[in-house]
N, C-alpha and C positions, 0 to 999 in steps of 0.2 A: 579555488575553493573548491574543499573535498565536505563533500555529506558522508556520514555515516548515520546509516538506517536499520532497524529492525522492526520485523511485520512478526504479529505474532496472534496464535490464534487454533481455536480448534481446527482439527481435522477434516475436510469439508467446506470451509471459508476459504479457498482459494488463496491462501496467502502464499504460499510458493508460485504462483502465475503470479500475482500481483509484483511480488521482488523479481518474477522472470522479466515482464512487460517493464520496469521501472531501470532494469540493468537494459534491457533493448533499447528503449529510450535516449538511454545515457550513450550507447552505441552509435545512433543515431546523430547525434550532437559530436561525435568523435571525441566522447570522453573517455579517459579512463575505468574500467567496472569492476568491481567483484559480487559475485552473488555467493551464497553459502547457507544450502537447505539444513536444517536440523531436526529431525524428528525420530521419536521410537520407534520399537515395532507397531505402534497403534497406528490405524489407517483413520477412518472417518471418525470424529467424535474425540482422537486423542491430541493432546497437545502437537503444535507445530509453528516454528519458527524459522525463519531467515535472516540471514544478514545481507545489505546491498552497501555497498561503495560506491560512489560515482564523486569522479574527482577530474578535476583540470591536468593535477601532477600523477606523477607514477605512485600505485600503490603500493609502499612498503610491506604490509601485512595485508592479510584479508579477514583478521580478526578484529574485531569491535569488544571494546570494553566499556565505551564511553560514550552512546549513539547521540546522534545531533538530531536524530529523529525518530521516535518511535508510534509506531502504528498497532493498537492493543483492538482485537478483534474482540477480546471477551474481557471479564472482568481479572481472571487468575493472571491474565499477561499483562494487564497493567500492574497488578498488585507487586509480578515479578519483575518486570524491568521498568518501573515506573524510578526506582533510586538512583539506576544507572543514568537514567537521559542528563546529558549535560548543563548547567547552570544557562538560560537561554536557550535552551533546548525546545522543541516543537514537538507537541503530541496532536495525532490526528486519531482519535477513540471511538471506537460503533458504540454511539449512545443507547442505540438499541438493545443491545446486552450489558453496558456497564451503567449499574444506577449509583455509583458512587463518584463524588468527587476526586478527582488526583488530591494526593495530600500535597504537596509542592504549589508554591507561589511563585515561582523562579523560572517559570516557563510558559510558554504559550500553549492554549489548550482551543482546538478545534472539534467541539461534540456534533459525529455527523451519525445520525440516525441511520446507518446505512440499511439492514434488514427492512427496514421500513419501506427505505425509498426501493428497497428493489422489490419488496411484495407490493406496491405503488404499481412499482412497473409491472406485476404478474408474473415476476421471473425472479426466485433467490439466488438463482446461479449468477445475477449479475451484481452481486452484492460486493463483491470485490473489484468490479471495475467500478462501481460507484466510488471505494473507496481509492482506487486509485487517483480519479478526476478529483477526490479530495484533497490528496497527497499534492498532486500536481499546484492546484491552487494555493493552497497553504505555506507552503514551501517553495516552491518555484525550483526544485530540485531539478527537474527538466523542463522544456516548454510542452505548452498542449502540442503544440505540432509534433514535436520529437513522440510523445507518448502515442499521440493517435497514426501516427507510421508505424509504430509497436504495436498497438491493438492491428491494424491492420496486415501485416507482416505476420504477424502471430495467427491471426483467426482468417487470414483473406484467402487460403489452399482450402483451410477446414470447411470454410460457410459457401464456396463458391457455389456449391447447388443450393446454398441456403442465404442467398444474399440478404434478407431480413433480420438473419445473427447478427452478420457485420452489424449493420443498422443499431439493431437493439444494445448493442455492446456500447457504439457510439453516441446515442442517447444515453444508455447509466454512466458513463465519463462525463457526461452534459450535466447531468445530473447533478453528480459528487462535486465538479466546479460551483452551479450555481448554490448548494446547499454550503458550502463556506464562504461565499460573498454575500451570503444574507447577513 
């Protein structure tokens, strides 16, 4: 099985890190992976997206024309990438910032209020980790265990002196999963 994923949003929403964590989780499961960032000269506030491929087979090309999974973190991202999503694909959208319905009826849509959930946790910086949990629950592209290992590997050393931050990220991941299961 091959999952081709586009994650897109404004700079500062953690889209690139979300893609890296998905890629690391794929590696944890001994899958073939590809991660390609794409952003212009903008930093925070500019549009950014990345493409991730996770596959049981060798990846012939890291380029994605028609993703199987789309994660728009804002309205411009949904408008830009929704037409490319394959029929029967999955969209996990940030309903805190997207107030329009997707135009497609041939896809599965999961509306997750990622910003609102992060605000409830008193830390907007976990917005992308909530998104990661939602992606895993909605698509099963990687297992929850592999995603948690990716979080631990990515943040473990960084937060060695602040273990509460690692726990905060684990809680945010669980919150994203729970939001899909509602």
